[in-house]
C-alpha positions in Angstrom: 31.4 22.2 6.2 29.9 24.1 3.3 26.7 25.6 1.9 25.1 24.1 -1.1 22.0 24.7 -3.1 19.3 22.0 -3.5 16.6 21.8 -6.0 13.2 20.5 -4.8 10.9 18.4 -7.1 8.8 21.5 -7.8 11.9 23.4 -9.0 12.4 25.6 -5.9 16.0 26.1 -5.0 17.0 26.2 -1.3 20.2 26.5 0.6 21.5 23.9 3.0 24.3 23.6 5.4 26.3 20.4 4.9 29.0 19.0 7.2 31.0 15.9 6.3 32.3 13.4 9.0 35.9 12.4 9.2 36.3 9.1 7.4 33.5 7.0 6.1 30.0 8.1 7.0 27.9 5.7 9.1 24.8 7.1 7.5 23.2 10.5 7.2 21.2 12.9 9.4 18.9 15.7 8.2 18.7 18.4 10.9 15.5 20.3 10.9 15.6 23.9 12.2 13.5 25.6 14.8 11.5 28.7 13.7 14.7 30.7 14.0 16.2 29.5 10.7 19.5 27.8 10.1 21.2 30.0 12.6 24.5 29.5 14.6 22.8 27.0 17.0 21.4 24.8 14.2 24.7 24.9 12.4 26.5 23.8 15.6 24.0 21.0 16.1 24.6 19.9 12.5 28.3 19.8 13.2 27.7 17.6 16.3 26.1 14.9 14.2 29.0 15.0 11.7 31.4 14.7 14.6 29.4 11.6 15.6 30.2 10.1 12.2 27.2 11.1 10.1 26.9 13.1 6.9 24.7 15.9 8.2 22.7 18.5 6.4 20.4 21.3 7.6 18.1 22.6 4.8 16.9 26.2 5.0 13.1 25.6 5.1 12.1 29.3 5.2 13.9 30.0 1.8 10.5 29.9 0.0 9.5 33.0 2.0 12.8 34.8 2.8 16.4 33.6 2.2 19.2 33.6 4.8 16.8 33.7 7.8 18.9 33.7 11.0 17.0 34.9 14.0 17.9 35.3 17.7 16.0 33.9 20.6 14.6 37.3 21.8 11.0 38.4 21.6 11.4 39.9 18.2 13.0 36.7 16.8 10.3 34.6 18.2 7.6 36.8 16.7 9.3 36.9 13.3 10.0 33.1 13.3 6.4 32.2 14.2 5.3 34.4 11.3 7.4 32.4 8.9 6.2 29.1 10.4 2.6 30.0 10.1 3.1 30.9 6.4 5.1 27.8 5.5 3.4 25.7 2.9 3.3 22.1 4.2 3.7 20.7 0.7 6.7 22.9 0.0 8.3 22.0 3.3 8.0 18.3 2.5 9.4 18.9 -1.0 12.4 20.7 0.5 12.9 18.0 3.1 12.9 15.4 0.4 15.5 17.3 -1.5 17.7 17.3 1.6 17.2 13.5 2.0 18.1 12.9 -1.6 21.3 15.0 -1.2 22.7 12.8 1.5 21.2 9.4 0.7 24.4 8.2 -0.9 25.9 8.0 2.6 23.5 5.2 3.6 20.3 5.2 5.6 19.0 8.6 6.4 17.7 9.7 9.8 16.2 13.0 10.8 16.2 15.1 13.9 14.1 18.2 14.4 13.8 20.8 17.1 10.6 22.6 18.2 8.8 23.3 14.8 11.4 20.9 13.3 10.1 18.2 15.6 6.7 18.5 14.0 8.3 18.5 10.5 10.2 15.3 11.5 7.0 13.6 12.6 5.4 14.5 9.2 8.6 13.3 7.4 8.2 10.0 9.2 4.7 9.8 7.8 5.4 10.9 4.3 9.1 10.3 3.4 11.5 7.4 3.3 13.6 8.3 6.3 14.8 5.3 8.3 14.4 6.9 11.8 13.3 10.2 13.3 14.0 12.1 16.5 11.8 15.0 17.7 13.1 17.4 20.4 10.3 19.2 22.1 8.3 19.0 18.9 5.7 21.8 18.9 2.4 21.0 17.3 2.8 17.2 16.9 -0.4 16.7 18.9 -2.3 18.6 16.3 -1.2 16.4 13.3 -1.9 12.9 14.6 -4.1 11.9 11.7 -1.2 10.1 10.2 1.5 8.2 12.1 5.2 7.6 11.2 6.2 4.6 9.3 9.7 4.5 10.9 11.1 4.2 14.4 10.8 7.5 16.3 12.2 8.9 19.5 10.8 11.9 21.4 12.5 14.2 23.9 10.3 16.5 26.1 10.9 18.7 29.1 8.7 18.3 32.1 8.6 22.1 32.6 7.9 22.9 28.9 5.5 25.9 28.9 4.7 25.4 25.3 4.0 21.6 25.1 1.9 20.4 28.0 2.4 16.8 29.2 -1.2 16.1 28.1 0.0 16.6 24.5 2.9 14.3 25.1 0.4 11.7 26.3 -1.7 12.2 23.2 1.3 11.5 21.0 2.2 8.4 23.1 -1.4 7.1 22.6 -1.4 7.7 18.9 2.1 6.2 18.4 2.8 3.8 21.3 5.7 2.1 19.6 7.7 5.4 19.9 10.4 5.9 22.4 9.6 8.7 24.9 12.0 10.5 27.3 11.1 13.2 29.8 13.7 15.6 31.3 13.7 18.0 34.3 13.8 20.9 31.9 11.8 23.5 29.9 11.3 24.1 26.2 14.5 24.4 24.1 16.6 22.7 26.8 19.1 21.6 24.1 19.9 25.2 23.0 22.8 26.9 24.6 21.4 30.3 23.6 18.1 29.8 25.4 17.3 30.6 29.0 15.9 27.0 29.3 19.2 25.4 28.3 19.8 22.5 30.6 23.3 20.9 30.0 22.7 17.5 31.7 19.5 17.0 29.9 20.9 18.1 26.6 23.9 15.7 27.0 21.7 12.8 27.9 19.3 13.4 25.1 22.1 13.6 22.5 23.6 10.3 23.8 20.2 8.6 23.5 19.7 10.1 20.0 23.1 8.8 18.8 22.4 5.3 20.2 19.0 5.4 18.5 20.6 6.3 15.2 23.3 3.7 15.6 20.6 1.1 15.9 18.3 2.3 13.1 20.7 3.7 10.5 22.7 0.5 10.0 
């Protein structure tokens, strides 16, 4: 595991957390952060995908505003993170995502997995980049960007008790993109994160197993 610097097409330099698998990579996975930056949780998630055999990278998508963003899951962290999210330039985010994709493309087909805000970024990457597959965990805001639909296979993980993403939004996504794979869990928002009150271990474990199976199928 190491940090490296990427250069986007517009010249912006951003940091990224890179973790290599043991042995030959079976492909690559770009891990897209929540609004809390590339914090300890996101780094651990990135390591999980490397442990599953993928070259994994997590780009720091808030570097255009503030470098080294690592926020906690308390009220102050949420407020600060939402501020960064609201000010994030969509074109800049996609340029940085493409830089991360390019950095790991030598490992084979590239998949993407995003959490919360990162789920929306993953949806947009499916529409506008060359990723081979995408997975969105409780992707906040996807229902508001349904004008374009992904060009690659997509999987979605949502919690039935999510107070931020109503099931009506999940249904809107399903109607806009019926070829997607949709899973619901008896859990709330952020159920994959051990640092959140809504962490639900059984749901997190099952979602990860399904995600790995999905990548094994689509990143050949």
